[in-house]
N, C-alpha and C positions, 0 to 999 in steps of 0.2 A: 194303872194310871201313870205311875212313875215311868214305866217303859214307854208308854205312849208319849209322854212329854219329852223324853230324850230323843225319840224318833223325830218328833216335830222340830226340835232344836237342830238335830243334824241336817234335816232337810232344809231348814232355814239357812244354816251355815253354807250348805252346799249351794243353794240358790244365790246366796250373797257372793260366794266366791265366783260362781258362774257370772253373775252380773258384773262383779268387779273386773273379772277377766275380760268380759265383753266390753265393758266401758273402757278398760285400758287399751284393748285392741282397737276399739273405735277411735279413741284419742290418738293412738299411734298412727292409724291410717289417716285420720284428719290432719295430723301434723305433717305426715309425709306429703299428702296432697297439697296442703297449704305451702309446704316448702317447694314442691314442684311447680305450683302455680307462681310462686314468687320468682323462682329461677326463670321460668318461661317469660314471666312478665319483664324481668330484668333483661333477658335475652332479646325480647322484642324491642324493648326500649333502646338497647345498644344497637340493634340493627337499624332502628329508625334514626338513631344518631349518626350511624355510619352512612346511611343513605342520604341524610341531610348534608353531611360533610362532602360526600361524593357529588351531590348536586351543586354545592357551593364551589367545589373545585372545577367542575365542568363549566359552570357559569363564568368563573374567572378565566378559564381557558378560552371560552368564546369571546370574552371581552378582549383578551390579549390578541387572539387571532384576528378579530375585526380591526383592532388598532394596527397590527402588523400589516394587514392587507391595505388599509388606508395609507400607511406610511409607504408601502411598496408602490401603490398606485401613484401617490404624489411624487415618489422618486422617479418612477418610469416617465411620468409626464414631464418632470423637470429635465430628465436626461434626454428625452426625445426633443424637447424644446431646445436644449443646448446643442444637440447634434444637428438639428435642422438649421439652427443659427450658424453653427460652425461650417456646415456644408454650404449654406448660402454665402457666408463670408469667404469661404475658400473658392467657390465658384465665381464670386464677384472679383476676388483677387486674381483668379486664373484668367478671367476675361480681361482684366486690366493688364496682366503680365503678358498673356499670349493672345493678342488681338487677331481677328480673322480678316482676311483680305478676299473679298468676293466669296465669302463662305468657306474659305480654305485657311486652316491654321497657319499663321505666318511663320513661326519658328520651326514647327514640325514638318510642314509640307511646302509652303510657298517659297521660302528662302532656298532650300536645296533644289526645288524644282526650277527656280529661276537660274541658279548657277548651272544646273545641268543643261538647260535649254540654250543659255548664252554660249556655253562651251560647244554644244553641238551646232549652233549657228555658224561658228567659225569653221568647223569641219565640213559642213554642207556647202559652204561657199567654195571650198576647195574641190569637193565632189562635183559641184556644178561647173567649175572650170574644166574638169576632166571629161565630162560627158561628150561634148562635141569633138574633143581632141583624140579620144580613144580610137575610133576607126581611122582617123587621118594619120595617127602615129604609125599604125600598122602599115599603111600604104607608103609612108615616108621611108621606112626601112626595107621596103620591098617584099612584104608578106602578102600571100594570096588571101582570098576570102576565107578559105577553109582554115588556113593558119591563124587568121584573125579570130575566127570562131573558137579555135583551141585556146588562144590567149584569153579570150573573154571567159571561157569555161573553167580555166585553171583555178582561179580563186574559189569557185563554187565547189570544186572537188575537195579542196582542203577543208572548207567549211562544212561540207557534208560529213566528213569523217570526224571533225572536232567539235561540232556544235553541241552535242550532248555532253562530252567530257568537260568542255569549258563551262557549260551551264552548271555541271556538278561542282566544278572548281569555285564558281561564284557562290554556291550554297555552302561550301566548306571554308573558304578562305576570306569571304567577304566580297562585296561588289567592287569597291574601289581598286584594290590591287589588280584584279583581273582586267578591269577597264583600262587602267593606265598602262599595264603591260601590253595589252593588245594595241593600244595607240602607238606605243614605241615601236612595236614590230611593224605596224603599218607604215610608219615614217621611213624606216629602213627599206622596206619593200618598194615603196613608191620612188624613192631616190635611186634604188638599184634598177628599177624599170627604166628610169630616164637615162641611165648609163648603158643599159643593155642594147645591143644592136643586132643580135642574132637570137634565134630560137633557143639555142643552148643555154644562154643566160637569161632570156626573157621568161621562159616557163618557170624556172625555180623562183624568180623574184615574184611572179604572180601567185605561185603556190604559197609563198611566204606571206603575201598580202592576205590570202584566205585565212591563214593561221591567225594573223592579227585581227582580222575582222570577226572571226569566230569568238575570240576572247572579248573584244571590245563590245560587240553587239550583244553577246550573252550577258555580260555584266550590266550594261545600261538598261537592257529590258527588265532584268530582275530588280535593278535600282528603281526604275519607274513603277514597277509592280508594288514594291514596298511602300512607295509614297501613296499610290492610289488606294492601298488597303487601309490606310489611315483615314481616308475620306472616300469610302466606296461610292457614295452618292454623287461624287464629282469625277468619277472615273472617266466618263465619256468626254467631258470638257478638258480634262488634263491631257488625255491622249490626243485630242483635237489641237490643243495648244502646241504639243510637240510636232504634230503634222504641219501646223502653220509655220513654225520656225524652220523646219526642214524645207518647206516650200519657198520661203523667203530666200534661203540660201541657194536653192536651185533656180530661182529667178535671177538673182544677182550673178551667180557663178558663171553661167553660160555667156552672159554679156561681157564679163571680164575675160573669160576664156577666148571668146572670138577675137577680141582685140589683141590678146597675148599671142594667139596663134599666128596672126598676120605679121606681128612685129618680131617675135623671138622663136617661132617654130613650135611644133606640137610637143616636144619634150619638156617645154617649160611648164606645162600643166601638171606634170608629175612632181616637179619640185614644189609647186604651189600646194599640192595636196599633202606632200610630206611635211612642210612647215605648218600647214593647218592642223595636221595630226599632233604635232608637238605642242602647238598652242592650246589645243583641246585637252591634252594630257595635263598641262599646267593648270587649266581651269578645273579639271576633275580633282586635282590634288587638294583643292580647298573645299571640296564637298564633304559633308559629314557622312560617316558610314551608317547605312540604314539597317544592316544585319548585325544584331547583337551577338555576343559570344554564346549566350544560351540557346539561340535559335540556329546556330550553325551545325551542320552535320559533322560527324566525327570521321576520323581516318578510316575506321572500320566501315562506316556507311559509304565512304568514297572509294576506298581501295578494296574493301572486303577483309574480313578477319582471317587469320591463319587457320582457324578451325573449319572454315568453309571449304578448304581444299580436300576433296574426297580421296585423292590418290596419294596423300601424304607428302606432297611437294613442300608444304610449309614446314613440316617436321624435318624433312631432309635439309631444307635451307637453314633451319635453326641449328641443326646439328653440325652443319658444315662450318667448322672453326668458330662456332658460337655466333655467327653473323646471320642476321636476317636480311631479307631483300629490302633495299632502300625504297622509300615511298615513291620516288619518281619512277623507278624501274617497275614497281608494282602497277603504277598508273599505265605504263606502256605495255604491260603484260596482257596481250589480247585474250589469252585464255581466262585470265582473272576478270577481264572486263566483260566478257561475253557469257559468263556463267549466269544462268537464269535465277539462281538463288541470291544474287547480289541485290543491292538496294535500288538498282535502276528499275523504274516503274514504267518502262516504255510499253511493254505488253499490256499492262493494265490501262495505260493512257489511251492506247490505240483502240481499245474496246469501247471507249466512251463515244457515244454518237456525237456529242458536241465537239470532241477533239477531231473526229473525222470531218465534220462540217467545217471546222476551222482550217484543217489542212487543205480541203478543197478550195476554200476561199483564198488561202495564201498561195496555192499553186496557180489559180487563175490570175491573181494580181501579178505574180512573177512572170507568167507568160506574156502579160501585157507589157511589162517593163522590158522583157527580152525583145519583144517586137519593136518597142520604142528605140532600143539600142541598135537593132540590126535591120529588120525588113522595112520598117517605116522610113528611116533615112534613105535606104536603098530605093524604095518606091518613090520618095520625093525627088531624089537626084536622078534616078534612071528613067522613071516614067513621066515625071513632071518637070525634069530639068532644073531642079532647084539648086541654088548655090550653097556653099558651105555656110555663109552668113545666114541665109534663109533657114537652113536646117537648124542652126543654133537658135534662131528666133523661135522655131517650132518648140524646142525644149523649154525655152523661157515662157512661152505662151501657155503650155500645159501646166507648168508649175504655178504661174500666176492665177490661172483659173482655179486651180486646186486650192489656193489660199482662201478664196471666198467660201469654198465648200467645206473645208475641214472643221471650222467651228460649228457650222450648221449640222454637220454629221455628228459631232460630239453631243450637241443638244438633243438631236433626234434619237441618238442611241440611248440617252438617259430617259427620254420621254416615252418612246414607242417600242424600244427594244432593239438590241444590236442585230438580231437575225433579220428583222424587217428592213433595217437600213442596208444590210448586206444584200438582201434580195433586190432592192431598188437600184443600188449602186452597180451591181454586176449586170443588171438588165441595161442600164445606161451605157456601161462599157461595151456590151455586145452590140448595141445599136450604133454607137459611134464607130467602132471598128468595122462593122459590116458596111456602113456607108463609106468609110474611108477606103476600103478595099476596091471600090469602084469609082473613086474620085477621078475626074477628068481635068481638074485645074487645082492650083495650089490653094485657092481660097476655100474650096470645098474640103480639101484635105485638112486645112487648119480648123475648120468648124468641126469636122468629124473627130480629129485628134483632140480638140478641145473638149468635145463631149466625153470622149474616153477619159481625158484627164480629170474632169469633174467627177465621173463615176469612180475612178481609181482613188482620187483624193478622199471621196466619201467613204470608200471601203477601208482605207488604211486605219483611221481611228477606231472604226467599229471592230476590225479584226484584232487590233491590239487590246481594246477594252474587253472583248470576249475572251481573249487568251488569258488576261489577268483575272477575269471573273471565275473561270473554270479551273485555274491552276490550283492544285492541291496544296494544303498547308505544309510547309517544310520542304517542298519539292518544286518551288516556283522556277528556279533556274533551269531545271531539266525540262519542266513542262513548257516553259516559254520558248525553248529552243526548237520544239517540234514544228511550229509554223515556219520558222527560219530554215529548218532542215528541208521541208517540202519546197520552199522557194529555192534553195540551193540545188536540189535535184533538178528543178526546172531550168535553172541557170546552166546546169551541166549538160542537159540534153536538149534544152529549148532551141539554142542557136542551130543545132544540127537538124532538128525536126523542121523548124520554120524555113531555114535555108534550103534543106532538101526538098521541101514542098515546092518552093519557087523553082528549083532546078528541074524537078520531075514534070511540073505542069508548064514550064517555060512561061511563067507569069509572075510579075512582081507583086501581085496582090494576093496570092494563094496563102502565104504565111499569115497575112493580116486576117484573112477570112477564117483560118483555123483558130486564131486567137479569139476572134469574135464568137465562134462556136463554143469554145471552152468557157468563156465568160457567161454565155447563155446557160450552159449546164450548171455552172456554179450558182446562178440566180435561181434555177429550179430547185437545186438541193437546199439552198437557204430558205426558200419559200416553204418547202416541206418541213424543214426543221423548225421554222417559226410557227407553223400550224400545229405541229405535234408537241411543241415544247410545253412542259408543265413547270410552272414556277415552284421551287421548293418552299415549303412552309417556313415562316419566320420562327426563329427560336428566341424565346425570352429568357432572361436570366442567364 
């Protein structure tokens, strides 16, 4: 029994220990689980708090962003309003400070244009005085008709050589210096012509006249182009205004010249032209320069850089006592001028169909003017027995009729296009000259030559406006000399061609008929150009 009781006690203690250990283990596990749950609960709470803080921060950022956007919008609206008001005020002030005259800015265009045209009016009065005196002067010193043709062609030869270089000079040194220098040379040449009595002295003075004309006309063409580019929509009317001024001078000049010839002799006309050139130069001196320093070409553009010499001439010149070739000698260096890698764009310009059309029109106009100076006066005096006074009246009549045509031509050039105006004007020239070649009385000749004068006057502004329109930026002087160069070639060979045609056919009207045919060809070329012309798209901004 005692043993059994002890065994029961041991079992009881063992079970109690086991239960205690189990309870302790369970309590420990429960404690760890509770602790873990508390940690997780605290972690979740902290994460929730962090999320709440992040949401609050984002909300504050949204509020600040919205406020900033509103402030920026208000600032932009205020700034645009202020800018628009400033622009409006500046435009209003500009309109008040720089008023327009017939749609042309007064200070930028109208004032220099008026000064240019008034100065040219003086010059063209002198030219008008000379026109009827030129053939009579050759006869008064005993020159033959062939020698007279050589005298007329001599200035064209000099201009043919120098038109492009003087145009480049106008792009390099400015318009005014070239214009004024050319007028000074013209004055010296005209006075020298009046003093010359033989071909030995007469030819050099006429060549010198061509030098002066190349410089003067290259400069004033570029000057006018600068003005028209400031108001391109008024290009036609501006060139028409110039043609009208020239026409007035050519109307008044022959009347003065006719009286002076009878009173003082033909040489007087050359003195008048010389003094007119001096007066024009004085007027040009007061004009503002239109070519700014930043727009001018450089010496390398004009003369070519030393690096462009492939054969090392520039290096040799630089190593020769440390001296380089002076700019003026570079200019006269024909090898340097004719290198195709220089800045001259003649080849590129001649590939332009518009430039070729322009040259055709300029050549046709020049043939008509050559006929007016040579075969038409000979036809009037030889075939119709007109007096010198009647020949002078013929010059004035064509100029007077041209006055009414020039402004109409300018308006039509802006309205329907320059190519269509050139088409109609050359067709009118061809008609008038064709009728004139068969005239049997002086009245018919006056009507025919008047018809030619109207067509020629209409073509002049359109040719000038087209030349200014297609002139490339930065090369206006060179580009605008091309039509003049074509005209000078015609002046060089035209008197020989037209006079030779009269001699070969033994007819006083053959040269006039050839001129009519040339005008007809020019009309056809212009019509083709007008039909195939595609207006370039406008560029905004």
